[in-house]
Backbone as JSON Lines, residues from 0, in Angstrom:
{"i":0,"aa":"M","n":[101.93,75.88,143.75],"ca":[102.47,77.12,143.18],"c":[102.27,78.27,144.15]}
{"i":1,"aa":"P","n":[103.31,79.07,144.43],"ca":[103.16,80.2,145.34],"c":[102.07,81.15,144.86]}
{"i":2,"aa":"R","n":[101.36,81.76,145.83],"ca":[100.22,82.6,145.49],"c":[100.63,83.79,144.61]}
{"i":3,"aa":"Q","n":[101.77,84.4,144.92],"ca":[102.2,85.57,144.15],"c":[102.47,85.21,142.7]}
{"i":4,"aa":"L","n":[103.14,84.07,142.48],"ca":[103.43,83.64,141.11],"c":[102.14,83.33,140.37]}
{"i":5,"aa":"R","n":[101.2,82.69,141.05],"ca":[99.92,82.37,140.4],"c":[99.18,83.65,140.03]}
{"i":6,"aa":"A","n":[99.24,84.65,140.9],"ca":[98.58,85.93,140.6],"c":[99.24,86.62,139.41]}
{"i":7,"aa":"E","n":[100.56,86.56,139.33],"ca":[101.27,87.18,138.2],"c":[100.92,86.48,136.89]}
{"i":8,"aa":"Q","n":[100.81,85.15,136.94],"ca":[100.47,84.41,135.73],"c":[99.03,84.72,135.29]}
{"i":9,"aa":"T","n":[98.14,84.84,136.26],"ca":[96.75,85.18,135.94],"c":[96.68,86.57,135.32]}
{"i":10,"aa":"R","n":[97.41,87.51,135.88],"ca":[97.42,88.87,135.33],"c":[97.95,88.86,133.89]}
{"i":11,"aa":"A","n":[99.02,88.12,133.66],"ca":[99.58,88.03,132.3],"c":[98.59,87.39,131.34]}
{"i":12,"aa":"T","n":[97.87,86.38,131.79],"ca":[96.87,85.72,130.95],"c":[95.76,86.69,130.58]}
{"i":13,"aa":"I","n":[95.32,87.49,131.53],"ca":[94.26,88.47,131.27],"c":[94.74,89.53,130.28]}
{"i":14,"aa":"I","n":[95.95,90.01,130.46],"ca":[96.49,91.03,129.56],"c":[96.59,90.48,128.13]}
{"i":15,"aa":"T","n":[97.09,89.27,127.99],"ca":[97.23,88.67,126.66],"c":[95.87,88.48,126.0]}
{"i":16,"aa":"A","n":[94.89,88.01,126.77],"ca":[93.55,87.81,126.22],"c":[92.93,89.14,125.81]}
{"i":17,"aa":"A","n":[93.09,90.16,126.65],"ca":[92.55,91.49,126.32],"c":[93.23,92.05,125.08]}
{"i":18,"aa":"A","n":[94.55,91.89,125.0],"ca":[95.28,92.38,123.83],"c":[94.8,91.69,122.56]}
{"i":19,"aa":"D","n":[94.58,90.4,122.64],"ca":[94.11,89.65,121.48],"c":[92.77,90.19,121.0]}
{"i":20,"aa":"L","n":[91.85,90.44,121.93],"ca":[90.53,90.93,121.56],"c":[90.57,92.39,121.1]}
{"i":21,"aa":"F","n":[91.35,93.22,121.78],"ca":[91.48,94.62,121.35],"c":[92.05,94.68,119.93]}
{"i":22,"aa":"D","n":[92.99,93.79,119.64],"ca":[93.59,93.77,118.31],"c":[92.58,93.3,117.27]}
{"i":23,"aa":"Q","n":[91.81,92.28,117.58],"ca":[90.87,91.71,116.62],"c":[89.62,92.56,116.43]}
{"i":24,"aa":"R","n":[89.07,93.04,117.55],"ca":[87.77,93.71,117.49],"c":[87.83,95.22,117.71]}
{"i":25,"aa":"G","n":[88.89,95.68,118.36],"ca":[88.95,97.07,118.76],"c":[88.55,97.22,120.23]}
{"i":26,"aa":"Y","n":[88.98,98.32,120.83],"ca":[88.75,98.55,122.25],"c":[87.26,98.69,122.56]}
{"i":27,"aa":"E","n":[86.57,99.49,121.81],"ca":[85.17,99.79,122.12],"c":[84.26,98.58,121.93]}
{"i":28,"aa":"A","n":[84.61,97.7,121.01],"ca":[83.76,96.54,120.72],"c":[84.03,95.36,121.64]}
{"i":29,"aa":"T","n":[84.97,95.51,122.56],"ca":[85.33,94.42,123.48],"c":[84.82,94.75,124.88]}
{"i":30,"aa":"S","n":[84.13,93.82,125.49],"ca":[83.62,94.01,126.85],"c":[84.48,93.23,127.84]}
{"i":31,"aa":"L","n":[84.34,93.58,129.11],"ca":[85.05,92.83,130.15],"c":[84.58,91.38,130.18]}
{"i":32,"aa":"S","n":[83.32,91.15,129.91],"ca":[82.81,89.77,129.85],"c":[83.49,88.98,128.74]}
{"i":33,"aa":"D","n":[83.71,89.65,127.6],"ca":[84.43,89.0,126.5],"c":[85.83,88.58,126.95]}
{"i":34,"aa":"I","n":[86.5,89.49,127.68],"ca":[87.86,89.22,128.12],"c":[87.88,88.08,129.13]}
{"i":35,"aa":"V","n":[86.94,88.05,130.05],"ca":[86.84,86.97,131.03],"c":[86.7,85.63,130.32]}
{"i":36,"aa":"Q","n":[85.82,85.59,129.33],"ca":[85.58,84.35,128.6],"c":[86.82,83.93,127.81]}
{"i":37,"aa":"H","n":[87.45,84.9,127.16],"ca":[88.62,84.6,126.33],"c":[89.82,84.16,127.17]}
{"i":38,"aa":"A","n":[89.96,84.76,128.35],"ca":[91.08,84.43,129.24],"c":[90.83,83.17,130.05]}
{"i":39,"aa":"K","n":[89.56,82.75,130.1],"ca":[89.16,81.59,130.9],"c":[89.49,81.8,132.38]}
{"i":40,"aa":"V","n":[89.11,82.98,132.87],"ca":[89.24,83.3,134.29],"c":[87.89,83.74,134.81]}
{"i":41,"aa":"T","n":[87.79,83.9,136.11],"ca":[86.55,84.4,136.7],"c":[86.53,85.93,136.67]}
{"i":42,"aa":"K","n":[85.34,86.5,136.81],"ca":[85.23,87.96,136.89],"c":[85.97,88.48,138.12]}
{"i":43,"aa":"G","n":[85.92,87.69,139.2],"ca":[86.62,88.1,140.4],"c":[88.12,88.21,140.17]}
{"i":44,"aa":"A","n":[88.68,87.27,139.4],"ca":[90.1,87.31,139.11],"c":[90.44,88.54,138.27]}
{"i":45,"aa":"L","n":[89.58,88.85,137.31],"ca":[89.85,90.04,136.48],"c":[89.79,91.3,137.33]}
{"i":46,"aa":"Y","n":[88.74,91.44,138.14],"ca":[88.58,92.66,138.93],"c":[89.62,92.77,140.05]}
{"i":47,"aa":"F","n":[90.22,91.66,140.43],"ca":[91.31,91.72,141.41],"c":[92.49,92.49,140.84]}
{"i":48,"aa":"H","n":[92.71,92.34,139.55],"ca":[93.87,92.98,138.9],"c":[93.5,94.29,138.2]}
{"i":49,"aa":"F","n":[92.29,94.38,137.66],"ca":[91.92,95.54,136.86],"c":[90.5,95.99,137.22]}
{"i":50,"aa":"A","n":[90.38,97.24,137.62],"ca":[89.08,97.76,138.05],"c":[88.19,98.1,136.86]}
{"i":51,"aa":"A","n":[88.79,98.37,135.7],"ca":[88.02,98.79,134.53],"c":[88.75,98.4,133.26]}
{"i":52,"aa":"K","n":[88.02,98.42,132.17],"ca":[88.62,98.09,130.87],"c":[89.74,99.06,130.52]}
{"i":53,"aa":"E","n":[89.58,100.31,130.88],"ca":[90.61,101.3,130.59],"c":[91.93,100.97,131.29]}
{"i":54,"aa":"D","n":[91.83,100.38,132.5],"ca":[93.05,99.97,133.21],"c":[93.79,98.88,132.43]}
{"i":55,"aa":"L","n":[93.03,97.99,131.83],"ca":[93.65,96.95,131.0],"c":[94.33,97.56,129.78]}
{"i":56,"aa":"A","n":[93.66,98.51,129.15],"ca":[94.26,99.17,127.98],"c":[95.58,99.84,128.36]}
{"i":57,"aa":"H","n":[95.61,100.5,129.5],"ca":[96.84,101.17,129.92],"c":[97.93,100.16,130.26]}
{"i":58,"aa":"A","n":[97.55,99.04,130.83],"ca":[98.55,98.0,131.13],"c":[99.19,97.5,129.84]}
{"i":59,"aa":"I","n":[98.38,97.35,128.8],"ca":[98.91,96.9,127.5],"c":[99.83,97.95,126.91]}
{"i":60,"aa":"M","n":[99.44,99.22,126.97],"ca":[100.29,100.27,126.41],"c":[101.58,100.43,127.2]}
{"i":61,"aa":"E","n":[101.5,100.26,128.52],"ca":[102.72,100.31,129.34],"c":[103.65,99.16,128.99]}
{"i":62,"aa":"L","n":[103.08,97.98,128.79],"ca":[103.89,96.82,128.43],"c":[104.51,97.01,127.06]}
{"i":63,"aa":"Q","n":[103.76,97.57,126.12],"ca":[104.32,97.84,124.8],"c":[105.49,98.82,124.9]}
{"i":64,"aa":"A","n":[105.34,99.85,125.73],"ca":[106.43,100.82,125.91],"c":[107.67,100.15,126.47]}
{"i":65,"aa":"E","n":[107.47,99.25,127.44],"ca":[108.6,98.52,128.01],"c":[109.28,97.66,126.96]}
{"i":66,"aa":"I","n":[108.47,97.01,126.13],"ca":[109.01,96.15,125.08],"c":[109.82,96.98,124.09]}
{"i":67,"aa":"S","n":[109.3,98.14,123.7],"ca":[110.0,99.01,122.74],"c":[111.36,99.43,123.31]}
{"i":68,"aa":"R","n":[111.37,99.81,124.58],"ca":[112.64,100.24,125.2],"c":[113.61,99.07,125.31]}
{"i":69,"aa":"Q","n":[113.07,97.89,125.61],"ca":[113.93,96.71,125.73],"c":[114.56,96.36,124.37]}
{"i":70,"aa":"V","n":[113.74,96.39,123.32],"ca":[114.25,96.1,121.98],"c":[115.33,97.11,121.6]}
{"i":71,"aa":"T","n":[115.05,98.39,121.85],"ca":[116.02,99.43,121.51],"c":[117.32,99.24,122.29]}
{"i":72,"aa":"G","n":[117.19,98.92,123.57],"ca":[118.38,98.71,124.39],"c":[119.2,97.52,123.93]}
{"i":73,"aa":"E","n":[118.53,96.45,123.54],"ca":[119.25,95.26,123.07],"c":[120.01,95.56,121.77]}
{"i":74,"aa":"V","n":[119.37,96.28,120.86],"ca":[120.05,96.63,119.61],"c":[121.21,97.58,119.88]}
{"i":75,"aa":"D","n":[120.99,98.54,120.78],"ca":[122.04,99.5,121.1],"c":[123.22,98.84,121.81]}
{"i":76,"aa":"G","n":[123.01,97.64,122.34],"ca":[124.1,96.93,122.99],"c":[125.14,96.41,122.01]}
{"i":77,"aa":"H","n":[124.82,96.47,120.73],"ca":[125.77,96.07,119.69],"c":[126.35,97.33,119.04]}
{"i":78,"aa":"D","n":[127.45,97.16,118.38],"ca":[128.14,98.3,117.77],"c":[127.71,98.45,116.31]}
{"i":79,"aa":"Y","n":[126.39,98.57,116.09],"ca":[125.88,98.72,114.74],"c":[125.96,100.19,114.31]}
{"i":80,"aa":"P","n":[126.17,100.44,113.03],"ca":[125.96,101.81,112.53],"c":[124.52,102.25,112.83]}
{"i":81,"aa":"S","n":[124.31,103.53,112.93],"ca":[123.02,104.04,113.38],"c":[121.86,103.65,112.48]}
{"i":82,"aa":"L","n":[122.06,103.7,111.17],"ca":[120.98,103.33,110.26],"c":[120.67,101.84,110.38]}
{"i":83,"aa":"E","n":[121.7,101.03,110.49],"ca":[121.47,99.59,110.68],"c":[120.72,99.33,111.99]}
{"i":84,"aa":"A","n":[121.09,100.04,113.03],"ca":[120.39,99.87,114.32],"c":[118.92,100.2,114.16]}
{"i":85,"aa":"L","n":[118.61,101.28,113.46],"ca":[117.21,101.67,113.26],"c":[116.44,100.61,112.48]}
{"i":86,"aa":"I","n":[117.04,100.1,111.44],"ca":[116.39,99.06,110.65],"c":[116.16,97.81,111.5]}
{"i":87,"aa":"R","n":[117.14,97.44,112.29],"ca":[117.01,96.26,113.15],"c":[115.92,96.46,114.2]}
{"i":88,"aa":"I","n":[115.83,97.65,114.77],"ca":[114.79,97.92,115.76],"c":[113.41,97.73,115.15]}
{"i":89,"aa":"M","n":[113.21,98.25,113.95],"ca":[111.89,98.15,113.33],"c":[111.55,96.72,112.93]}
{"i":90,"aa":"F","n":[112.54,95.97,112.5],"ca":[112.27,94.56,112.19],"c":[111.99,93.78,113.48]}
{"i":91,"aa":"A","n":[112.66,94.13,114.56],"ca":[112.39,93.46,115.84],"c":[110.97,93.74,116.3]}
{"i":92,"aa":"M","n":[110.51,94.98,116.15],"ca":[109.13,95.32,116.52],"c":[108.14,94.6,115.61]}
{"i":93,"aa":"T","n":[108.5,94.45,114.35],"ca":[107.65,93.71,113.41],"c":[107.53,92.26,113.84]}
{"i":94,"aa":"R","n":[108.66,91.68,114.22],"ca":[108.64,90.28,114.66],"c":[107.75,90.11,115.89]}
{"i":95,"aa":"L","n":[107.84,91.01,116.84],"ca":[107.0,90.93,118.03],"c":[105.53,91.07,117.68]}
{"i":96,"aa":"S","n":[105.23,91.89,116.69],"ca":[103.84,92.06,116.25],"c":[103.3,90.78,115.63]}
{"i":97,"aa":"V","n":[104.17,90.05,114.94],"ca":[103.75,88.79,114.34],"c":[103.58,87.71,115.4]}
{"i":98,"aa":"E","n":[104.46,87.71,116.39],"ca":[104.49,86.61,117.36],"c":[103.4,86.7,118.42]}
{"i":99,"aa":"G","n":[102.94,87.88,118.77],"ca":[101.97,87.99,119.85],"c":[101.11,89.22,119.74]}
{"i":100,"aa":"P","n":[100.0,89.26,120.48],"ca":[99.03,90.34,120.29],"c":[99.34,91.64,121.03]}
{"i":101,"aa":"V","n":[100.24,91.63,122.01],"ca":[100.42,92.82,122.84],"c":[100.91,94.01,122.02]}
{"i":102,"aa":"T","n":[101.93,93.79,121.19],"ca":[102.46,94.89,120.37],"c":[101.42,95.37,119.36]}
{"i":103,"aa":"R","n":[100.68,94.44,118.78],"ca":[99.63,94.82,117.82],"c":[98.53,95.62,118.52]}
{"i":104,"aa":"A","n":[98.11,95.13,119.68],"ca":[97.04,95.83,120.41],"c":[97.51,97.19,120.9]}
{"i":105,"aa":"G","n":[98.78,97.27,121.32],"ca":[99.31,98.55,121.78],"c":[99.23,99.6,120.69]}
{"i":106,"aa":"L","n":[99.55,99.2,119.46],"ca":[99.45,100.14,118.34],"c":[98.0,100.54,118.1]}
{"i":107,"aa":"R","n":[97.1,99.57,118.12],"ca":[95.69,99.9,117.87],"c":[95.14,100.82,118.96]}
{"i":108,"aa":"L","n":[95.53,100.59,120.19],"ca":[95.09,101.46,121.28],"c":[95.68,102.86,121.14]}
{"i":109,"aa":"A","n":[96.92,102.94,120.65],"ca":[97.57,104.24,120.47],"c":[96.87,105.08,119.42]}
{"i":110,"aa":"T","n":[96.17,104.42,118.48],"ca":[95.45,105.14,117.44],"c":[93.96,105.21,117.74]}
{"i":111,"aa":"G","n":[93.57,104.84,118.96],"ca":[92.16,104.76,119.32],"c":[91.73,105.77,120.37]}
{"i":112,"aa":"P","n":[90.65,105.44,121.08],"ca":[90.0,106.43,121.94],"c":[90.49,106.49,123.39]}
{"i":113,"aa":"V","n":[91.47,105.66,123.75],"ca":[91.88,105.59,125.15],"c":[92.87,106.72,125.46]}
{"i":114,"aa":"P","n":[92.54,107.63,126.37],"ca":[93.47,108.72,126.72],"c":[94.64,108.19,127.54]}
{"i":115,"aa":"L","n":[95.81,108.75,127.31],"ca":[96.99,108.34,128.06],"c":[97.01,108.96,129.44]}
{"i":116,"aa":"R","n":[97.55,108.21,130.38],"ca":[97.73,108.72,131.74],"c":[99.2,108.98,131.98]}
{"i":117,"aa":"E","n":[99.5,110.08,132.59],"ca":[100.89,110.36,132.96],"c":[101.35,109.33,133.99]}
{"i":118,"aa":"P","n":[102.62,108.96,133.99],"ca":[103.72,109.49,133.19],"c":[103.91,108.8,131.84]}
{"i":119,"aa":"L","n":[102.96,107.95,131.43],"ca":[103.12,107.24,130.17],"c":[103.09,108.23,129.01]}
{"i":120,"aa":"R","n":[104.08,108.12,128.15],"ca":[104.15,108.97,126.97],"c":[103.51,108.27,125.78]}
{"i":121,"aa":"H","n":[103.07,109.06,124.84],"ca":[102.5,108.45,123.64],"c":[103.6,107.7,122.89]}
{"i":122,"aa":"P","n":[103.32,106.48,122.47],"ca":[104.37,105.69,121.81],"c":[104.91,106.36,120.55]}
{"i":123,"aa":"F","n":[104.07,107.11,119.85],"ca":[104.56,107.74,118.63],"c":[105.6,108.81,118.95]}
{"i":124,"aa":"S","n":[105.47,109.48,120.08],"ca":[106.47,110.47,120.49],"c":[107.8,109.78,120.78]}
{"i":125,"aa":"E","n":[107.74,108.64,121.45],"ca":[108.97,107.9,121.73],"c":[109.61,107.38,120.45]}
{"i":126,"aa":"W","n":[108.78,106.87,119.54],"ca":[109.32,106.36,118.29],"c":[109.96,107.48,117.47]}
{"i":127,"aa":"L","n":[109.34,108.66,117.48],"ca":[109.93,109.8,116.77],"c":[111.31,110.13,117.31]}
{"i":128,"aa":"E","n":[111.47,110.06,118.62],"ca":[112.78,110.33,119.22],"c":[113.8,109.28,118.81]}
{"i":129,"aa":"I","n":[113.38,108.02,118.85],"ca":[114.28,106.93,118.46],"c":[114.74,107.11,117.01]}
{"i":130,"aa":"V","n":[113.8,107.4,116.13],"ca":[114.11,107.53,114.71],"c":[114.97,108.78,114.47]}
{"i":131,"aa":"T","n":[114.58,109.89,115.07],"ca":[115.31,111.15,114.85],"c":[116.76,111.03,115.29]}
{"i":132,"aa":"H","n":[116.97,110.47,116.48],"ca":[118.33,110.35,117.01],"c":[119.21,109.51,116.08]}
{"i":133,"aa":"R","n":[118.67,108.41,115.59],"ca":[119.48,107.52,114.77],"c":[119.68,108.08,113.36]}
{"i":134,"aa":"L","n":[118.71,108.79,112.84],"ca":[118.91,109.43,111.54],"c":[119.98,110.52,111.62]}
{"i":135,"aa":"Q","n":[119.95,111.29,112.7],"ca":[120.98,112.32,112.87],"c":[122.37,111.7,112.9]}
{"i":136,"aa":"S","n":[122.49,110.59,113.62],"ca":[123.78,109.91,113.67],"c":[124.15,109.3,112.33]}
{"i":137,"aa":"A","n":[123.15,108.78,111.61],"ca":[123.41,108.19,110.3],"c":[123.91,109.24,109.31]}
{"i":138,"aa":"V","n":[123.42,110.47,109.43],"ca":[123.92,111.56,108.59],"c":[125.4,111.8,108.89]}
{"i":139,"aa":"R","n":[125.73,111.84,110.17],"ca":[127.14,112.05,110.56],"c":[128.03,110.91,110.09]}
{"i":140,"aa":"E","n":[127.45,109.7,110.02],"ca":[128.21,108.53,109.59],"c":[128.22,108.37,108.06]}
{"i":141,"aa":"S","n":[127.6,109.32,107.37],"ca":[127.55,109.34,105.89],"c":[126.73,108.2,105.31]}
{"i":142,"aa":"D","n":[125.86,107.59,106.11],"ca":[124.95,106.57,105.59],"c":[123.65,107.17,105.08]}
{"i":143,"aa":"V","n":[123.42,108.43,105.37],"ca":[122.24,109.15,104.9],"c":[122.72,110.46,104.27]}
{"i":144,"aa":"H","n":[122.07,110.87,103.19],"ca":[122.46,112.09,102.5],"c":[122.53,113.27,103.47]}
{"i":145,"aa":"P","n":[123.54,114.12,103.37],"ca":[123.72,115.21,104.33],"c":[122.66,116.3,104.24]}
{"i":146,"aa":"D","n":[121.97,116.41,103.09],"ca":[120.98,117.47,102.93],"c":[119.57,117.02,103.3]}
{"i":147,"aa":"V","n":[119.45,115.86,103.91],"ca":[118.14,115.34,104.3],"c":[117.55,116.17,105.45]}
{"i":148,"aa":"D","n":[116.25,116.44,105.37],"ca":[115.52,117.08,106.47],"c":[115.16,115.97,107.47]}
{"i":149,"aa":"V","n":[115.96,115.84,108.51],"ca":[115.82,114.71,109.43],"c":[114.45,114.7,110.11]}
{"i":150,"aa":"D","n":[113.97,115.86,110.53],"ca":[112.66,115.9,111.2],"c":[111.55,115.42,110.27]}
{"i":151,"aa":"A","n":[111.59,115.87,109.02],"ca":[110.57,115.46,108.06],"c":[110.66,113.96,107.78]}
{"i":152,"aa":"V","n":[111.87,113.46,107.62],"ca":[112.04,112.04,107.33],"c":[111.6,111.19,108.52]}
{"i":153,"aa":"A","n":[111.96,111.62,109.74],"ca":[111.57,110.87,110.93],"c":[110.06,110.79,111.05]}
{"i":154,"aa":"H","n":[109.38,111.91,110.83],"ca":[107.92,111.91,110.91],"c":[107.32,111.02,109.83]}
{"i":155,"aa":"S","n":[107.85,111.1,108.63],"ca":[107.35,110.28,107.52],"c":[107.61,108.79,107.78]}
{"i":156,"aa":"L","n":[108.78,108.48,108.33],"ca":[109.14,107.08,108.58],"c":[108.22,106.46,109.63]}
{"i":157,"aa":"V","n":[107.98,107.19,110.72],"ca":[107.07,106.67,111.75],"c":[105.66,106.51,111.18]}
{"i":158,"aa":"S","n":[105.22,107.49,110.39],"ca":[103.89,107.41,109.78],"c":[103.81,106.22,108.82]}
{"i":159,"aa":"F","n":[104.89,106.02,108.07],"ca":[104.97,104.9,107.14],"c":[104.87,103.57,107.89]}
{"i":160,"aa":"F","n":[105.64,103.45,108.96],"ca":[105.68,102.21,109.74],"c":[104.33,101.93,110.39]}
{"i":161,"aa":"V","n":[103.75,102.95,111.02],"ca":[102.44,102.78,111.65],"c":[101.37,102.51,110.61]}
{"i":162,"aa":"G","n":[101.4,103.28,109.52],"ca":[100.39,103.12,108.49],"c":[100.42,101.76,107.83]}
{"i":163,"aa":"T","n":[101.61,101.23,107.62],"ca":[101.74,99.89,107.05],"c":[101.05,98.86,107.92]}
{"i":164,"aa":"R","n":[101.22,98.99,109.22],"ca":[100.62,98.03,110.14],"c":[99.11,98.23,110.25]}
{"i":165,"aa":"V","n":[98.65,99.48,110.24],"ca":[97.21,99.74,110.34],"c":[96.49,99.23,109.1]}
{"i":166,"aa":"V","n":[97.03,99.55,107.92],"ca":[96.41,99.09,106.68],"c":[96.45,97.57,106.58]}
{"i":167,"aa":"G","n":[97.59,96.99,106.93],"ca":[97.72,95.55,106.86],"c":[96.77,94.81,107.78]}
{"i":168,"aa":"R","n":[96.46,95.41,108.92],"ca":[95.54,94.76,109.86],"c":[94.2,94.47,109.22]}
{"i":169,"aa":"T","n":[93.76,95.33,108.32],"ca":[92.47,95.17,107.66],"c":[92.55,94.3,106.42]}
{"i":170,"aa":"L","n":[93.64,94.41,105.67],"ca":[93.7,93.81,104.34],"c":[94.46,92.5,104.26]}
{"i":171,"aa":"E","n":[95.37,92.24,105.22],"ca":[96.29,91.12,105.05],"c":[96.47,90.35,106.36]}
{"i":172,"aa":"P","n":[96.91,89.1,106.27],"ca":[97.28,88.37,107.48],"c":[98.51,88.99,108.12]}
{"i":173,"aa":"V","n":[98.62,88.86,109.43],"ca":[99.73,89.49,110.15],"c":[101.08,88.95,109.69]}
{"i":174,"aa":"A","n":[101.12,87.74,109.19],"ca":[102.38,87.16,108.72],"c":[102.96,87.92,107.53]}
{"i":175,"aa":"R","n":[102.17,88.79,106.93],"ca":[102.64,89.59,105.79],"c":[103.49,90.79,106.26]}
{"i":176,"aa":"L","n":[103.44,91.12,107.53],"ca":[104.12,92.31,108.04],"c":[105.62,92.36,107.73]}
{"i":177,"aa":"P","n":[106.37,91.27,107.92],"ca":[107.8,91.36,107.61],"c":[108.08,91.79,106.18]}
{"i":178,"aa":"R","n":[107.28,91.29,105.23],"ca":[107.49,91.68,103.84],"c":[107.18,93.16,103.63]}
{"i":179,"aa":"R","n":[106.12,93.64,104.28],"ca":[105.77,95.05,104.14],"c":[106.84,95.94,104.78]}
{"i":180,"aa":"T","n":[107.39,95.51,105.89],"ca":[108.47,96.28,106.52],"c":[109.68,96.34,105.6]}
{"i":181,"aa":"A","n":[109.99,95.22,104.96],"ca":[111.12,95.19,104.02],"c":[110.85,96.1,102.83]}
{"i":182,"aa":"E","n":[109.64,96.06,102.3],"ca":[109.3,96.93,101.17],"c":[109.44,98.4,101.56]}
{"i":183,"aa":"M","n":[108.99,98.72,102.74],"ca":[109.11,100.1,103.23],"c":[110.56,100.54,103.26]}
{"i":184,"aa":"W","n":[111.42,99.7,103.82],"ca":[112.82,100.07,103.94],"c":[113.52,100.13,102.6]}
{"i":185,"aa":"R","n":[113.15,99.3,101.65],"ca":[113.78,99.37,100.32],"c":[113.47,100.71,99.65]}
{"i":186,"aa":"V","n":[112.24,101.16,99.8],"ca":[111.87,102.47,99.27],"c":[112.68,103.57,99.95]}
{"i":187,"aa":"L","n":[112.77,103.5,101.27],"ca":[113.45,104.55,102.03],"c":[114.95,104.58,101.74]}
{"i":188,"aa":"V","n":[115.55,103.4,101.66],"ca":[117.0,103.34,101.41],"c":[117.33,103.96,100.07]}
{"i":189,"aa":"R","n":[116.5,103.73,99.06],"ca":[116.76,104.32,97.74],"c":[116.74,105.85,97.78]}
{"i":190,"aa":"G","n":[115.94,106.41,98.69],"ca":[115.87,107.85,98.76],"c":[116.83,108.5,99.73]}
{"i":191,"aa":"L","n":[117.25,107.73,100.76],"ca":[118.04,108.31,101.84],"c":[119.53,108.02,101.76]}
{"i":192,"aa":"V","n":[119.89,106.87,101.22],"ca":[121.26,106.38,101.34],"c":[122.05,106.66,100.06]}
{"i":193,"aa":"P","n":[123.26,107.18,100.17],"ca":[124.1,107.38,98.99],"c":[124.3,106.07,98.23]}
{"i":194,"aa":"V","n":[124.38,106.17,96.91],"ca":[124.42,104.98,96.04],"c":[125.49,103.97,96.47]}
{"i":195,"aa":"P","n":[126.73,104.37,96.77],"ca":[127.75,103.36,97.1],"c":[127.42,102.54,98.35]}
{"i":196,"aa":"R","n":[126.57,103.07,99.22],"ca":[126.28,102.37,100.48],"c":[124.97,101.58,100.43]}
{"i":197,"aa":"R","n":[124.24,101.72,99.35],"ca":[122.93,101.06,99.3],"c":[123.0,99.54,99.3]}
{"i":198,"aa":"P","n":[123.93,98.91,98.54],"ca":[123.92,97.44,98.5],"c":[124.0,96.8,99.89]}
{"i":199,"aa":"R","n":[124.81,97.37,100.76],"ca":[124.94,96.8,102.11],"c":[123.59,96.79,102.82]}
{"i":200,"aa":"Y","n":[122.85,97.88,102.69],"ca":[121.58,97.96,103.4],"c":[120.48,97.15,102.73]}
{"i":201,"aa":"M","n":[120.52,97.05,101.41],"ca":[119.56,96.2,100.73],"c":[119.76,94.73,101.13]}
{"i":202,"aa":"T","n":[121.01,94.33,101.26],"ca":[121.31,92.97,101.7],"c":[120.83,92.74,103.12]}
{"i":203,"aa":"L","n":[121.07,93.72,103.98],"ca":[120.62,93.61,105.38],"c":[119.1,93.48,105.46]}
{"i":204,"aa":"I","n":[118.38,94.28,104.69],"ca":[116.92,94.24,104.7],"c":[116.42,92.86,104.29]}
{"i":205,"aa":"T","n":[116.99,92.32,103.23],"ca":[116.57,90.99,102.77],"c":[116.85,89.93,103.82]}
{"i":206,"aa":"R","n":[118.01,90.02,104.47],"ca":[118.35,89.02,105.49],"c":[117.39,89.11,106.68]}
{"i":207,"aa":"L","n":[117.11,90.32,107.14],"ca":[116.21,90.48,108.29],"c":[114.79,90.05,107.93]}
{"i":208,"aa":"E","n":[114.37,90.36,106.72],"ca":[113.03,89.92,106.29],"c":[112.92,88.4,106.36]}
{"i":209,"aa":"R","n":[113.92,87.71,105.86],"ca":[113.89,86.24,105.86],"c":[113.93,85.7,107.29]}
{"i":210,"aa":"E","n":[114.73,86.31,108.14],"ca":[114.83,85.85,109.52],"c":[113.5,86.0,110.25]}
{"i":211,"aa":"V","n":[112.84,87.14,110.07],"ca":[111.58,87.37,110.77],"c":[110.48,86.46,110.2]}
{"i":212,"aa":"M","n":[110.46,86.28,108.89],"ca":[109.46,85.4,108.31],"c":[109.68,83.95,108.73]}
{"i":213,"aa":"A","n":[110.94,83.54,108.84],"ca":[111.23,82.17,109.28],"c":[110.81,81.99,110.72]}
{"i":214,"aa":"A","n":[111.06,82.99,111.57],"ca":[110.65,82.91,112.97],"c":[109.14,82.87,113.1]}
{"i":215,"aa":"A","n":[108.45,83.62,112.24],"ca":[106.99,83.66,112.29],"c":[106.39,82.34,111.86]}
{"i":216,"aa":"A","n":[107.1,81.59,111.02],"ca":[106.57,80.33,110.51],"c":[106.77,79.18,111.47]}
{"i":217,"aa":"V","n":[107.6,79.38,112.51],"ca":[107.87,78.31,113.46],"c":[106.65,78.03,114.32]}
């Protein structure tokens, strides 16, 4: 195996192991020795890629940001109405949270003690922009009531989404996340979407919930 490829695989293994531990135990309760043991690498291999635990945390948050942008870009590549695009983005992020630890750990780090380094933006700021932009478009498309306070709804929606995942981390298995995301959207659709358009979105939510749960069970 070429040296560069082996180094990239080792770095990915370390990041995944660190994300798993940060998600399970929290950043402060995880040591570099714990990560070395969990990743099954040497200390030398870890220090070759990361000088400190904080560097690992930033690598995870950077990877989460890349994943969020990739998911958003993939959904935007289709000609979905704006509200449908937003719902699909959040279900895609939910699926990634169920499938692997990086997205889960990125969220926990975003709500924890690790300060962000420029140019990395706080993920909640990016999510607010994603939600606000699509809600504004959904209003223009008549999928959301015209008198809605978009800024207030966007802030509440991001808080709802983050809070559901934070609370669930303590109380429920991660496989429960798709159902909680669906419950969240059913509540929101009843308040945001005009009555004639609600059935379409309720059907979409149920379909996406089943798809993500089926993928999680594989």
